[in-house]
N, C-alpha and C positions, 0 to 999 in steps of 0.2 A: 866473518860470514862470507862464503863464496856462493855466488848464484850463477846458474847456467840457464840462459834464456834461449829457447829453441822455437823458431817459427817454421811452419811448413806450408802455409797457404800460398797458392799461386796468384792470389787476387790483388797483391800489392796494397795500395792505400784504401782500396774498397773492402779489404778483409776485416771481418768482425773479429776473428780470432787474434789477428795481429793487434788490433786496437785494445783488446782485453788483456793479452799477455803484457803489453806495455803498461797497462794500468796495474797489473799484479806486480811487475818489477818496480814501478814507482811507489807502490804501497810498501814494498819491502825496503826500498831505499829510505823511505820516511821512518820506518820502524827500526832500521839498522843503518844509520848514515855512513858507516865505514864499510859497507858491503862492497865487494868487487863483483863485477858482472862480466861473464864471458857470453858472447852472442853467436848463435849459429842460425843463419838463414838458409834453410835447406831447399827452398825454392830457387834461390839465386845460385847457390853452390851445392847442388845435390851430390851425395856420394854415389858412385856407380853401384848398381845392383850386383849382388853376388852371383856371378856366373860360376860354372864348375871350376874354372881356373882361379878366379878370385877367392872363392870359398877356401881353397887350399892355401892360397897366398896369405890371407889375412888371419888364418887360424892355425895352420900347421907347418907350412914349408919353412925350412931354415933360411936365415938371412943370406948366407953365402950362395944360395942357389937361385936368388931372385934376379930377374932382369931389371932394367932401369924402371920400366913402368910398374912392375910388380913391387919394387922397392918403394916407389912413391905411394902405391896403394897401402902397403904395410905401414908406412909412416903416417898416412892419413888415419888409418884405423887406430894406431897407437895414440894419436892426438885426440881423436874423438873419445876413446875410452878414458884417457887420463883426465880430460876436463869433466867428463861425467862422474868419474870416481871422486874427483877432488871437490865437487860441488856439495854444499850443505843443503841447498834448495835448487830444484830443477823445475822450471816453468816450461811446459810443453804446449804449444799451440797446435790443436788437433781438430781441424774442421772435418766434418763428415763428407767424404767424396764417395758417391755410389755405395753408401751404407758401410764404408770402412774408412780407414785413415788414408791420407795422401801417400802415393807411392814413394815419394822422397822421404817421408817420415819412416816408412817401413824400411827403406834402405839404411837409414841411420840406426834404427833398432837392430838390424842385422849386424851392423858394425860393432855396437856396444855390447852385444851378447857374446862375450868372449870367455871360453872355458879357462878356468884358472885365474881369471881376473874379475869377472862380475858374477860368475857362478862356477860350481864344480859338481861333478858327480861323485857320490860316495856309496858305500855299501847300503846306506839307508835311502838312497835316491838323490835327487838334485838338491843342492844347497846354494842359496843366494849369498853372494859375497859383497853386495852393494848396500848393506844395511846401514841404518843410522842417518839417512837423508830423508828430506821431505820432498814430495813431488806435488805440484799443482797442475792439473790437466785443464786447459782451457778448451772446452768442447763447444763447437758452433755448428748449427744446422739450419738449412733453409726451411725445412718442414717441422712438424710437431710429432714427437715420438714418446717422450716420457709420459706415462700414465694413459697412453692410448693403446688401441689394438696393435699398433705398429711398434710397440716398445721393444719387441724382440730384435728388431733391426739394430738396436744399440749394442747388441752383443759383439758386433764386429768393429766397434769404435771404442766407446768408453770401457766396456767390460773387457775387451781385448787388451787395451792398454793396462788396465788394472792387473789382469792375469800376467802379462809380460813383466811388469814391474815387480809383482809379487814373486815371480820366478827368480828375479835378481835379488830378492831378499828385502824389498822395500814394502813397508806396511803403512807408513804415514803418507797417505794419498788423499788429496782433496780434489773436487771437481768444481770448476766454475763453468756454468752452462748457459749458452744463449741459443734458443731454438725458435723456429718460426720466423727467421730473419728475412725470408724471401716472400713473406705473406703481406707485404705492404709496409709503408713507412711507419704507421702507428704500431704495428706488431713488432717491427724491428726496434723501435725506440723502447717499447715495453721490455723486450728481451734484453737489451743493453742495460736498462735501468736495473733489472733483476740481477743481472750478472755483476754489475758494479756493487749492488747491495751485498751480494755474496762475498765479493772481495773484501769489502769493509768488515763483514762478519768474521771472515777468516783471520784477519790481522788484529781485529779487536779481541778475538778469543786468545790469540797468542800473547797479546799485551796484558791481558787480565791476570 
């Protein structure tokens, strides 16, 4: 079992999503003691966003045509793609920032969406090539959205991630959600308890 643990929150030790991704990883370690874990902290070491130049470098340009900086960016992209493809389970910490995902998480997504490696275009349309892995999205929010009139705002966070992962061919996707975490200590504690119960549920179901 190979696990890829991705954090993107900029809040460090105050981050709810970081606390919960760590809990998911610990649950997986208990379920599969021999699991190996690769860790990406996208807030500490964010990939550069794809400028016009970098979009060509990481996707199309030939290796012999690259400058030193461009070669480093190509190597980073290869590393990110390879550890994503190799993972059996990917745990993604995805807090809601301004109704979407953190910019550094989007930069990572742009790097792993690689034609010919994680997806391809065919006569029948796009085909995902990253099939066969499980993804657990840890979603955290300061406000309340699920089941409220503001629920459509989730389209740019959880639904967006589901659509992106589906495009890569991934269908085994679960969400651990903690919301209302900015609405006082009692509400935060309630949200964390609910999220931990969801984690227990996910791994109990796999063990059954």
